N, C-alpha and C positions, 0 to 999 in steps of 0.2 A: 252361241258358247251359254254355257250355264257358267253358273259362279267359279266353281273350280277352275273351269280351266280357262277362265278369264286370270286369276290370282298364278295359274302357274304359269300362262306369260306375263306376267307381272314380276314372276321369279328369276325367270329367263333373262329377262330387261336388264333386273338388277343383278344379276350374275355380269352381265356384261358391265353392267355401271360401274360396279365393284371395281372390274377388272381394268380397265378404264382409267378410273379415278387411283388406282396402284400406280401406272405406267405415268400418270399427271407428275404425283409428286413426286418419283422418281426425278422425274424433269427440272423438279421447282430444286430439289437436293444439288444439282449439276448446275443452276441456275446459280444458287448459292454460292458452291464453289466459285464460279465467273467473278459473282460480284466481290466475293471475296481479295481475289487475284488483281480485281481491277480499280478495287475501291470504290465500289459503287453503292448507295443505299438499297433498301431493302424496297421499298417506295418506290413505285414507279405510277403517280397516276395518270399521267396520260397515254401509258400503255394500257392500263387497265379500264381507264374510258373507252379506249380503242374496239376492246371485245366489250365490251359491254354492248357499247352502239351495234356492233356486229351481227352479237346474238338476237339483237329487237329485229334487228334487219329481218335476219335467218328466222324469223319464228314470230310473224307480226299478231299472229292470234293466243299465244300463252305470252306476248313482249315481257310483261312484267313479273312473270314466275320465271320467267329463262333469266331475268334481270338479275332475282334472287338467288337464285342457283347459281350463277357463275360468282355472283358478289360472293357468295359466302364460301363458295372453293377457292378466292383470292385471296379469302380474308385466310383461311385455313392452310395457305401455301405459302403466305409469307410468317403466318409465323411460325410455322416449320422452319425459315430458312434463321431465322434471329439468335438461335446457337450458335450455327456457323459466321453469321457475319458481323454479328456483333459481340467476341472476344473479348474486346477492351473497351462497351461499354462502361461511360460513370458509372450508371447503375450499378453492377458488377463487382467496382470495386466499394463502394457505399455500401452494399451487401457484407462482402468478404470483410472490410472493416467493423461492420458491424457486430459479423461473429467472434472475431478476435480482444473484441474489446469486453472488457468487465463493468458493470453496470455496478457503483458503490458510493451512492450519494453520501453526503458529509452533512450537506442542511438543507431540508425541504420548504419548498414555499407554500404556503396551505393558506385559499382565502378563510376568510371571516375571523371568529375568534374562537378560543378554547371551548371543546362540546358542540364544534359546528359538525356537521355530516362529513364534510371533509377533513375532518380531524380523524374522526372512526375511522375513514379510511386510512388514512396514511398511517395510523396505530397499526392497525391491519397486517397492512403491508412492512414495515417500517416500526418495529414498537420500540426500538432505542434510540433510534435518530431524533434530534432534536429540531424541533418544527419553528418557523417563521412565519406569522400570523402578517396575512396583507387583505384590507378593506374590499379589494375587488378583485375579479377574475383577470381582467387588465391589468394590475399591478402584480399579480403570480408572474405573468407572463414576461411582462417586463424584469423582474427579477430575477428571471433565470437565463434571460437572453443576455442582461447585463453580465452576466457573471457573480451574481450577488446571490444567487442558492443554487447547488447543483442540479437541480430538479423542483418541480411541483407537482401538484396534485389537484385536479380540478376533477368537476362534474360532467361528464359529455352525452351523457342521455337517460333518461327516467321512463321506466315500461307502460308509463300510462300518461305522462304530458309531454313525449318524446323528446326529439334531441335537443339540449342546451346549445342554440346555435351559437349566440357570443364565443362560447368556446372553439365551434367549429370554427369560428371564421378566424380567431387567435391562432389557431395551428396554422392556417396557411399564412398569416398575416408578419406572424413572425418567427416562420419556416423550422415550427418544433418537431420532433418525432416523440410517439409513444413507445415506451419500455415497459410499460406494466397496466393491468386491469385489472379491478376487482369489484363484485356488484356488491351494494350494500341493501340488507334488507331497510325499508322504509317504513313508519310507524310515526306519525304525525300525531302530537300531543295541541291542544288547545292552552297554553300554560300563561295566565295573568299576576298579578301581584296579590300575597295575600288577604285575604277577603272581600278580595272581586266576586261577586257572582255573575252567574253566565247569563242571566238576562237582564245585566246592566252592559253587555258591550257591545258598544257600536262598532271600535275601531279593530282591524286585525291586522299587524305587519306581518310580513314575512318576503322571504326570496320570490321573485313571479315566478319560477318551477312549486315552488311549494304549496303556494294560492294555487296556482294550476290543477294540481294536485288535490287540492278541498272544495275543488268549486264546488261541486253539488255541497257539499256542508255550508260552505258560508253564503250560498243563494238560499238553502233553506233557512238559517238563522238573519238574513238579511243583515248582515254587517255591511261595513265599508272595508274592502279591501287598501290597503297603502305598500306598497313593493318595497323592498329594502334590499339593499346588496347582499346578505346571508341570514339564513335561520335564526342562528346565532348571534349575528350584530342585532335582527329583528329582536330575543330574548334580551338582550342586554341592554336595546335602548327601554323598552316596556318595563323592565326593571328599575332603571333609573330614572321613570317618569311618574312612577308608582302613582298609576291614576287608574284607579278600577273600570274604568269607561272602553282600556284598550288590553288587548291581547296578542300573543305571537303563535305562531305557530314555528313550532320546533321540538325537538328529540324530548324523552324522558330526562334523558344524560343534562339537557342542557337548562332544563326546570330547576334541578336539582344547584348547578353549578350556581344560579341566579337567585336562589329563594324564591322561586315563584312556584305559586301551587299549579296543579292540572287542573282545566276543568272539564274536560273531556279528552277520550285519547281513542288511539286509529279512526281516527275521523278525515282520512284519503279516501278519496273519493272507489279506489281498488283495495281489494286488500289484498290482491296479490302485488304489492308496489314496493319496485327496489329501485337503484339508481347504480349506474356505470361511472365507477369514476377513473382517469387513467392520470399517467405517469407522464409528463414531459420536461424533455431535455432536449441542449443545445446537438448531441450526438446520437446514434442511432446504434441501439444495445438489443443482438437478437440473442433470446433462451434457446437451449438445445429441444427443450421442451413446447416452443411457442407453436401456437395452431389457429390465430387470426392475424390475418392481412389486409390491414388501413390503409386505402389511399386517396389520392381526388387528381381530379383532371377536368380540362373543358375541351369541346368538341370544336370540328371545322364545322364550318357551314356546307356540307354535304349530305344528300339526304340520304339518310338511314345509317348515321354515324354512330347517333347513340346503341341500335340495331346491332350492329357492325363489331362494338366493344364488346356486349351482353352476349352475342352470339359467338364468342371466342371462349369466353369465362363458362357457356354452356359446352363446347367443344370439347375442353379437358374433364368436364366432370366438373366444377367447381362448383363448392354452395356459398350462394350468395345469401349473406345475412342481413345484409343492408345498403340500400342505394336511396341518396337522396341528395336534392340540387338547396342551391344558395346561389343567390343575386351574386356576380362577381361586380366589386365597388368600385374597379377600375375600368369597367366596358359596362355599359348603359344597359341593362336587358338581356345578357349574356350569363352564364351559369356555369358553379362548378358543380361536378359532381361528387357527392363523399361514397366510396364505395367502399365493406366489409366483406371479405369470404375467408372459409376456413383453408387454410393450405402452409406449407412450413417452405421457406424461401431455402432450404438446401433441396428442394425440387427443382432441377435443370430446367423442364417444362415449364414450369409458373414463372422464374426467371427469366425466359427466354420473352412470353408473353407479354411479363412487362417491361423488356428492353424496347419491343416493338411497340407497346403503348407511350412509352417514351418518346423516340423518337418518329412516330405517327402524329400523336396528337398536339395540339398548342400548347398546353400545359397539362404536367404531370409531377404527380408529391406522393413518393413512399412515405407514408407515414411511420409504417411500423409493423413487424410481425413480434408478437406478443401473448401471455398464454390470457385465453380467456375461459373460465369455467363456464 
């Protein structure tokens, strides 16, 4: 046969496969109705393992490929069952409450002091709301968790230095939700007491993220990096010390607030430097125009478990914008996966998918559905 004849044969086989797949999906819907009537869970690992063992035995020459194909088919079938089976899922109740709840914070916890990048982000999102400053990110989370403040604002990711890991940990540890997000352009300056000279600077103080973002500049000048809780706190400390050999990495606005001079500006390694800040609270609130969904999950010790999760997202045509793993502190050598994708929880297919993930995975947490520019 020539190539065209082979392709025609493939097309004929594909038509048969599609017809059979459609029939199988109809059977899956019937299975879903039965499970609802008899209060059975969607996932039956024993049944799925039996199917996989059978197809491997029936097609030993392509055992791995057959297993992958049938695993994917069963994942899709299960996902299609969740909207029927999980009508009363606690996750659905959480989402419904999120749509009905108005987010009007009266007090906002903010890391650092006046002039910090977090303060700039908070002022952009909530220009008329009072801010309560705390030295560390953890203190912000604690203030929100205790009810001392209605919400908090923290940086979550930088375009150059990556994620702010401690705040991802805080989201999980304190069971917070993300209700707003904003991207702030970051232009770092080297600031020092009046009269200081660039050639005399020996130590540079700032938050670890800012130091990382300016690592090329710091290395070039041979500065010693000293980590601080916040860029504005670092600038405040340098102003108080009034030592001409010490400088801070902070914003132009912060330099003016603490009467420091700018020795150099735009010193970040990347010209397109921006940081994403998120608003955290104890309750989920979803805006009608929300377009980004954030969640975290852990995986069962089953071969291909991460692939199964990602293949479901792909099957629904969802645009994955972030995936990252972090050690699960309560379980050595196990990991949480943090994931962002474009979507809205008004989409029933997405809600069904997330309900399935919640039921099948050892740990699942929906952080929020919010507007992302």
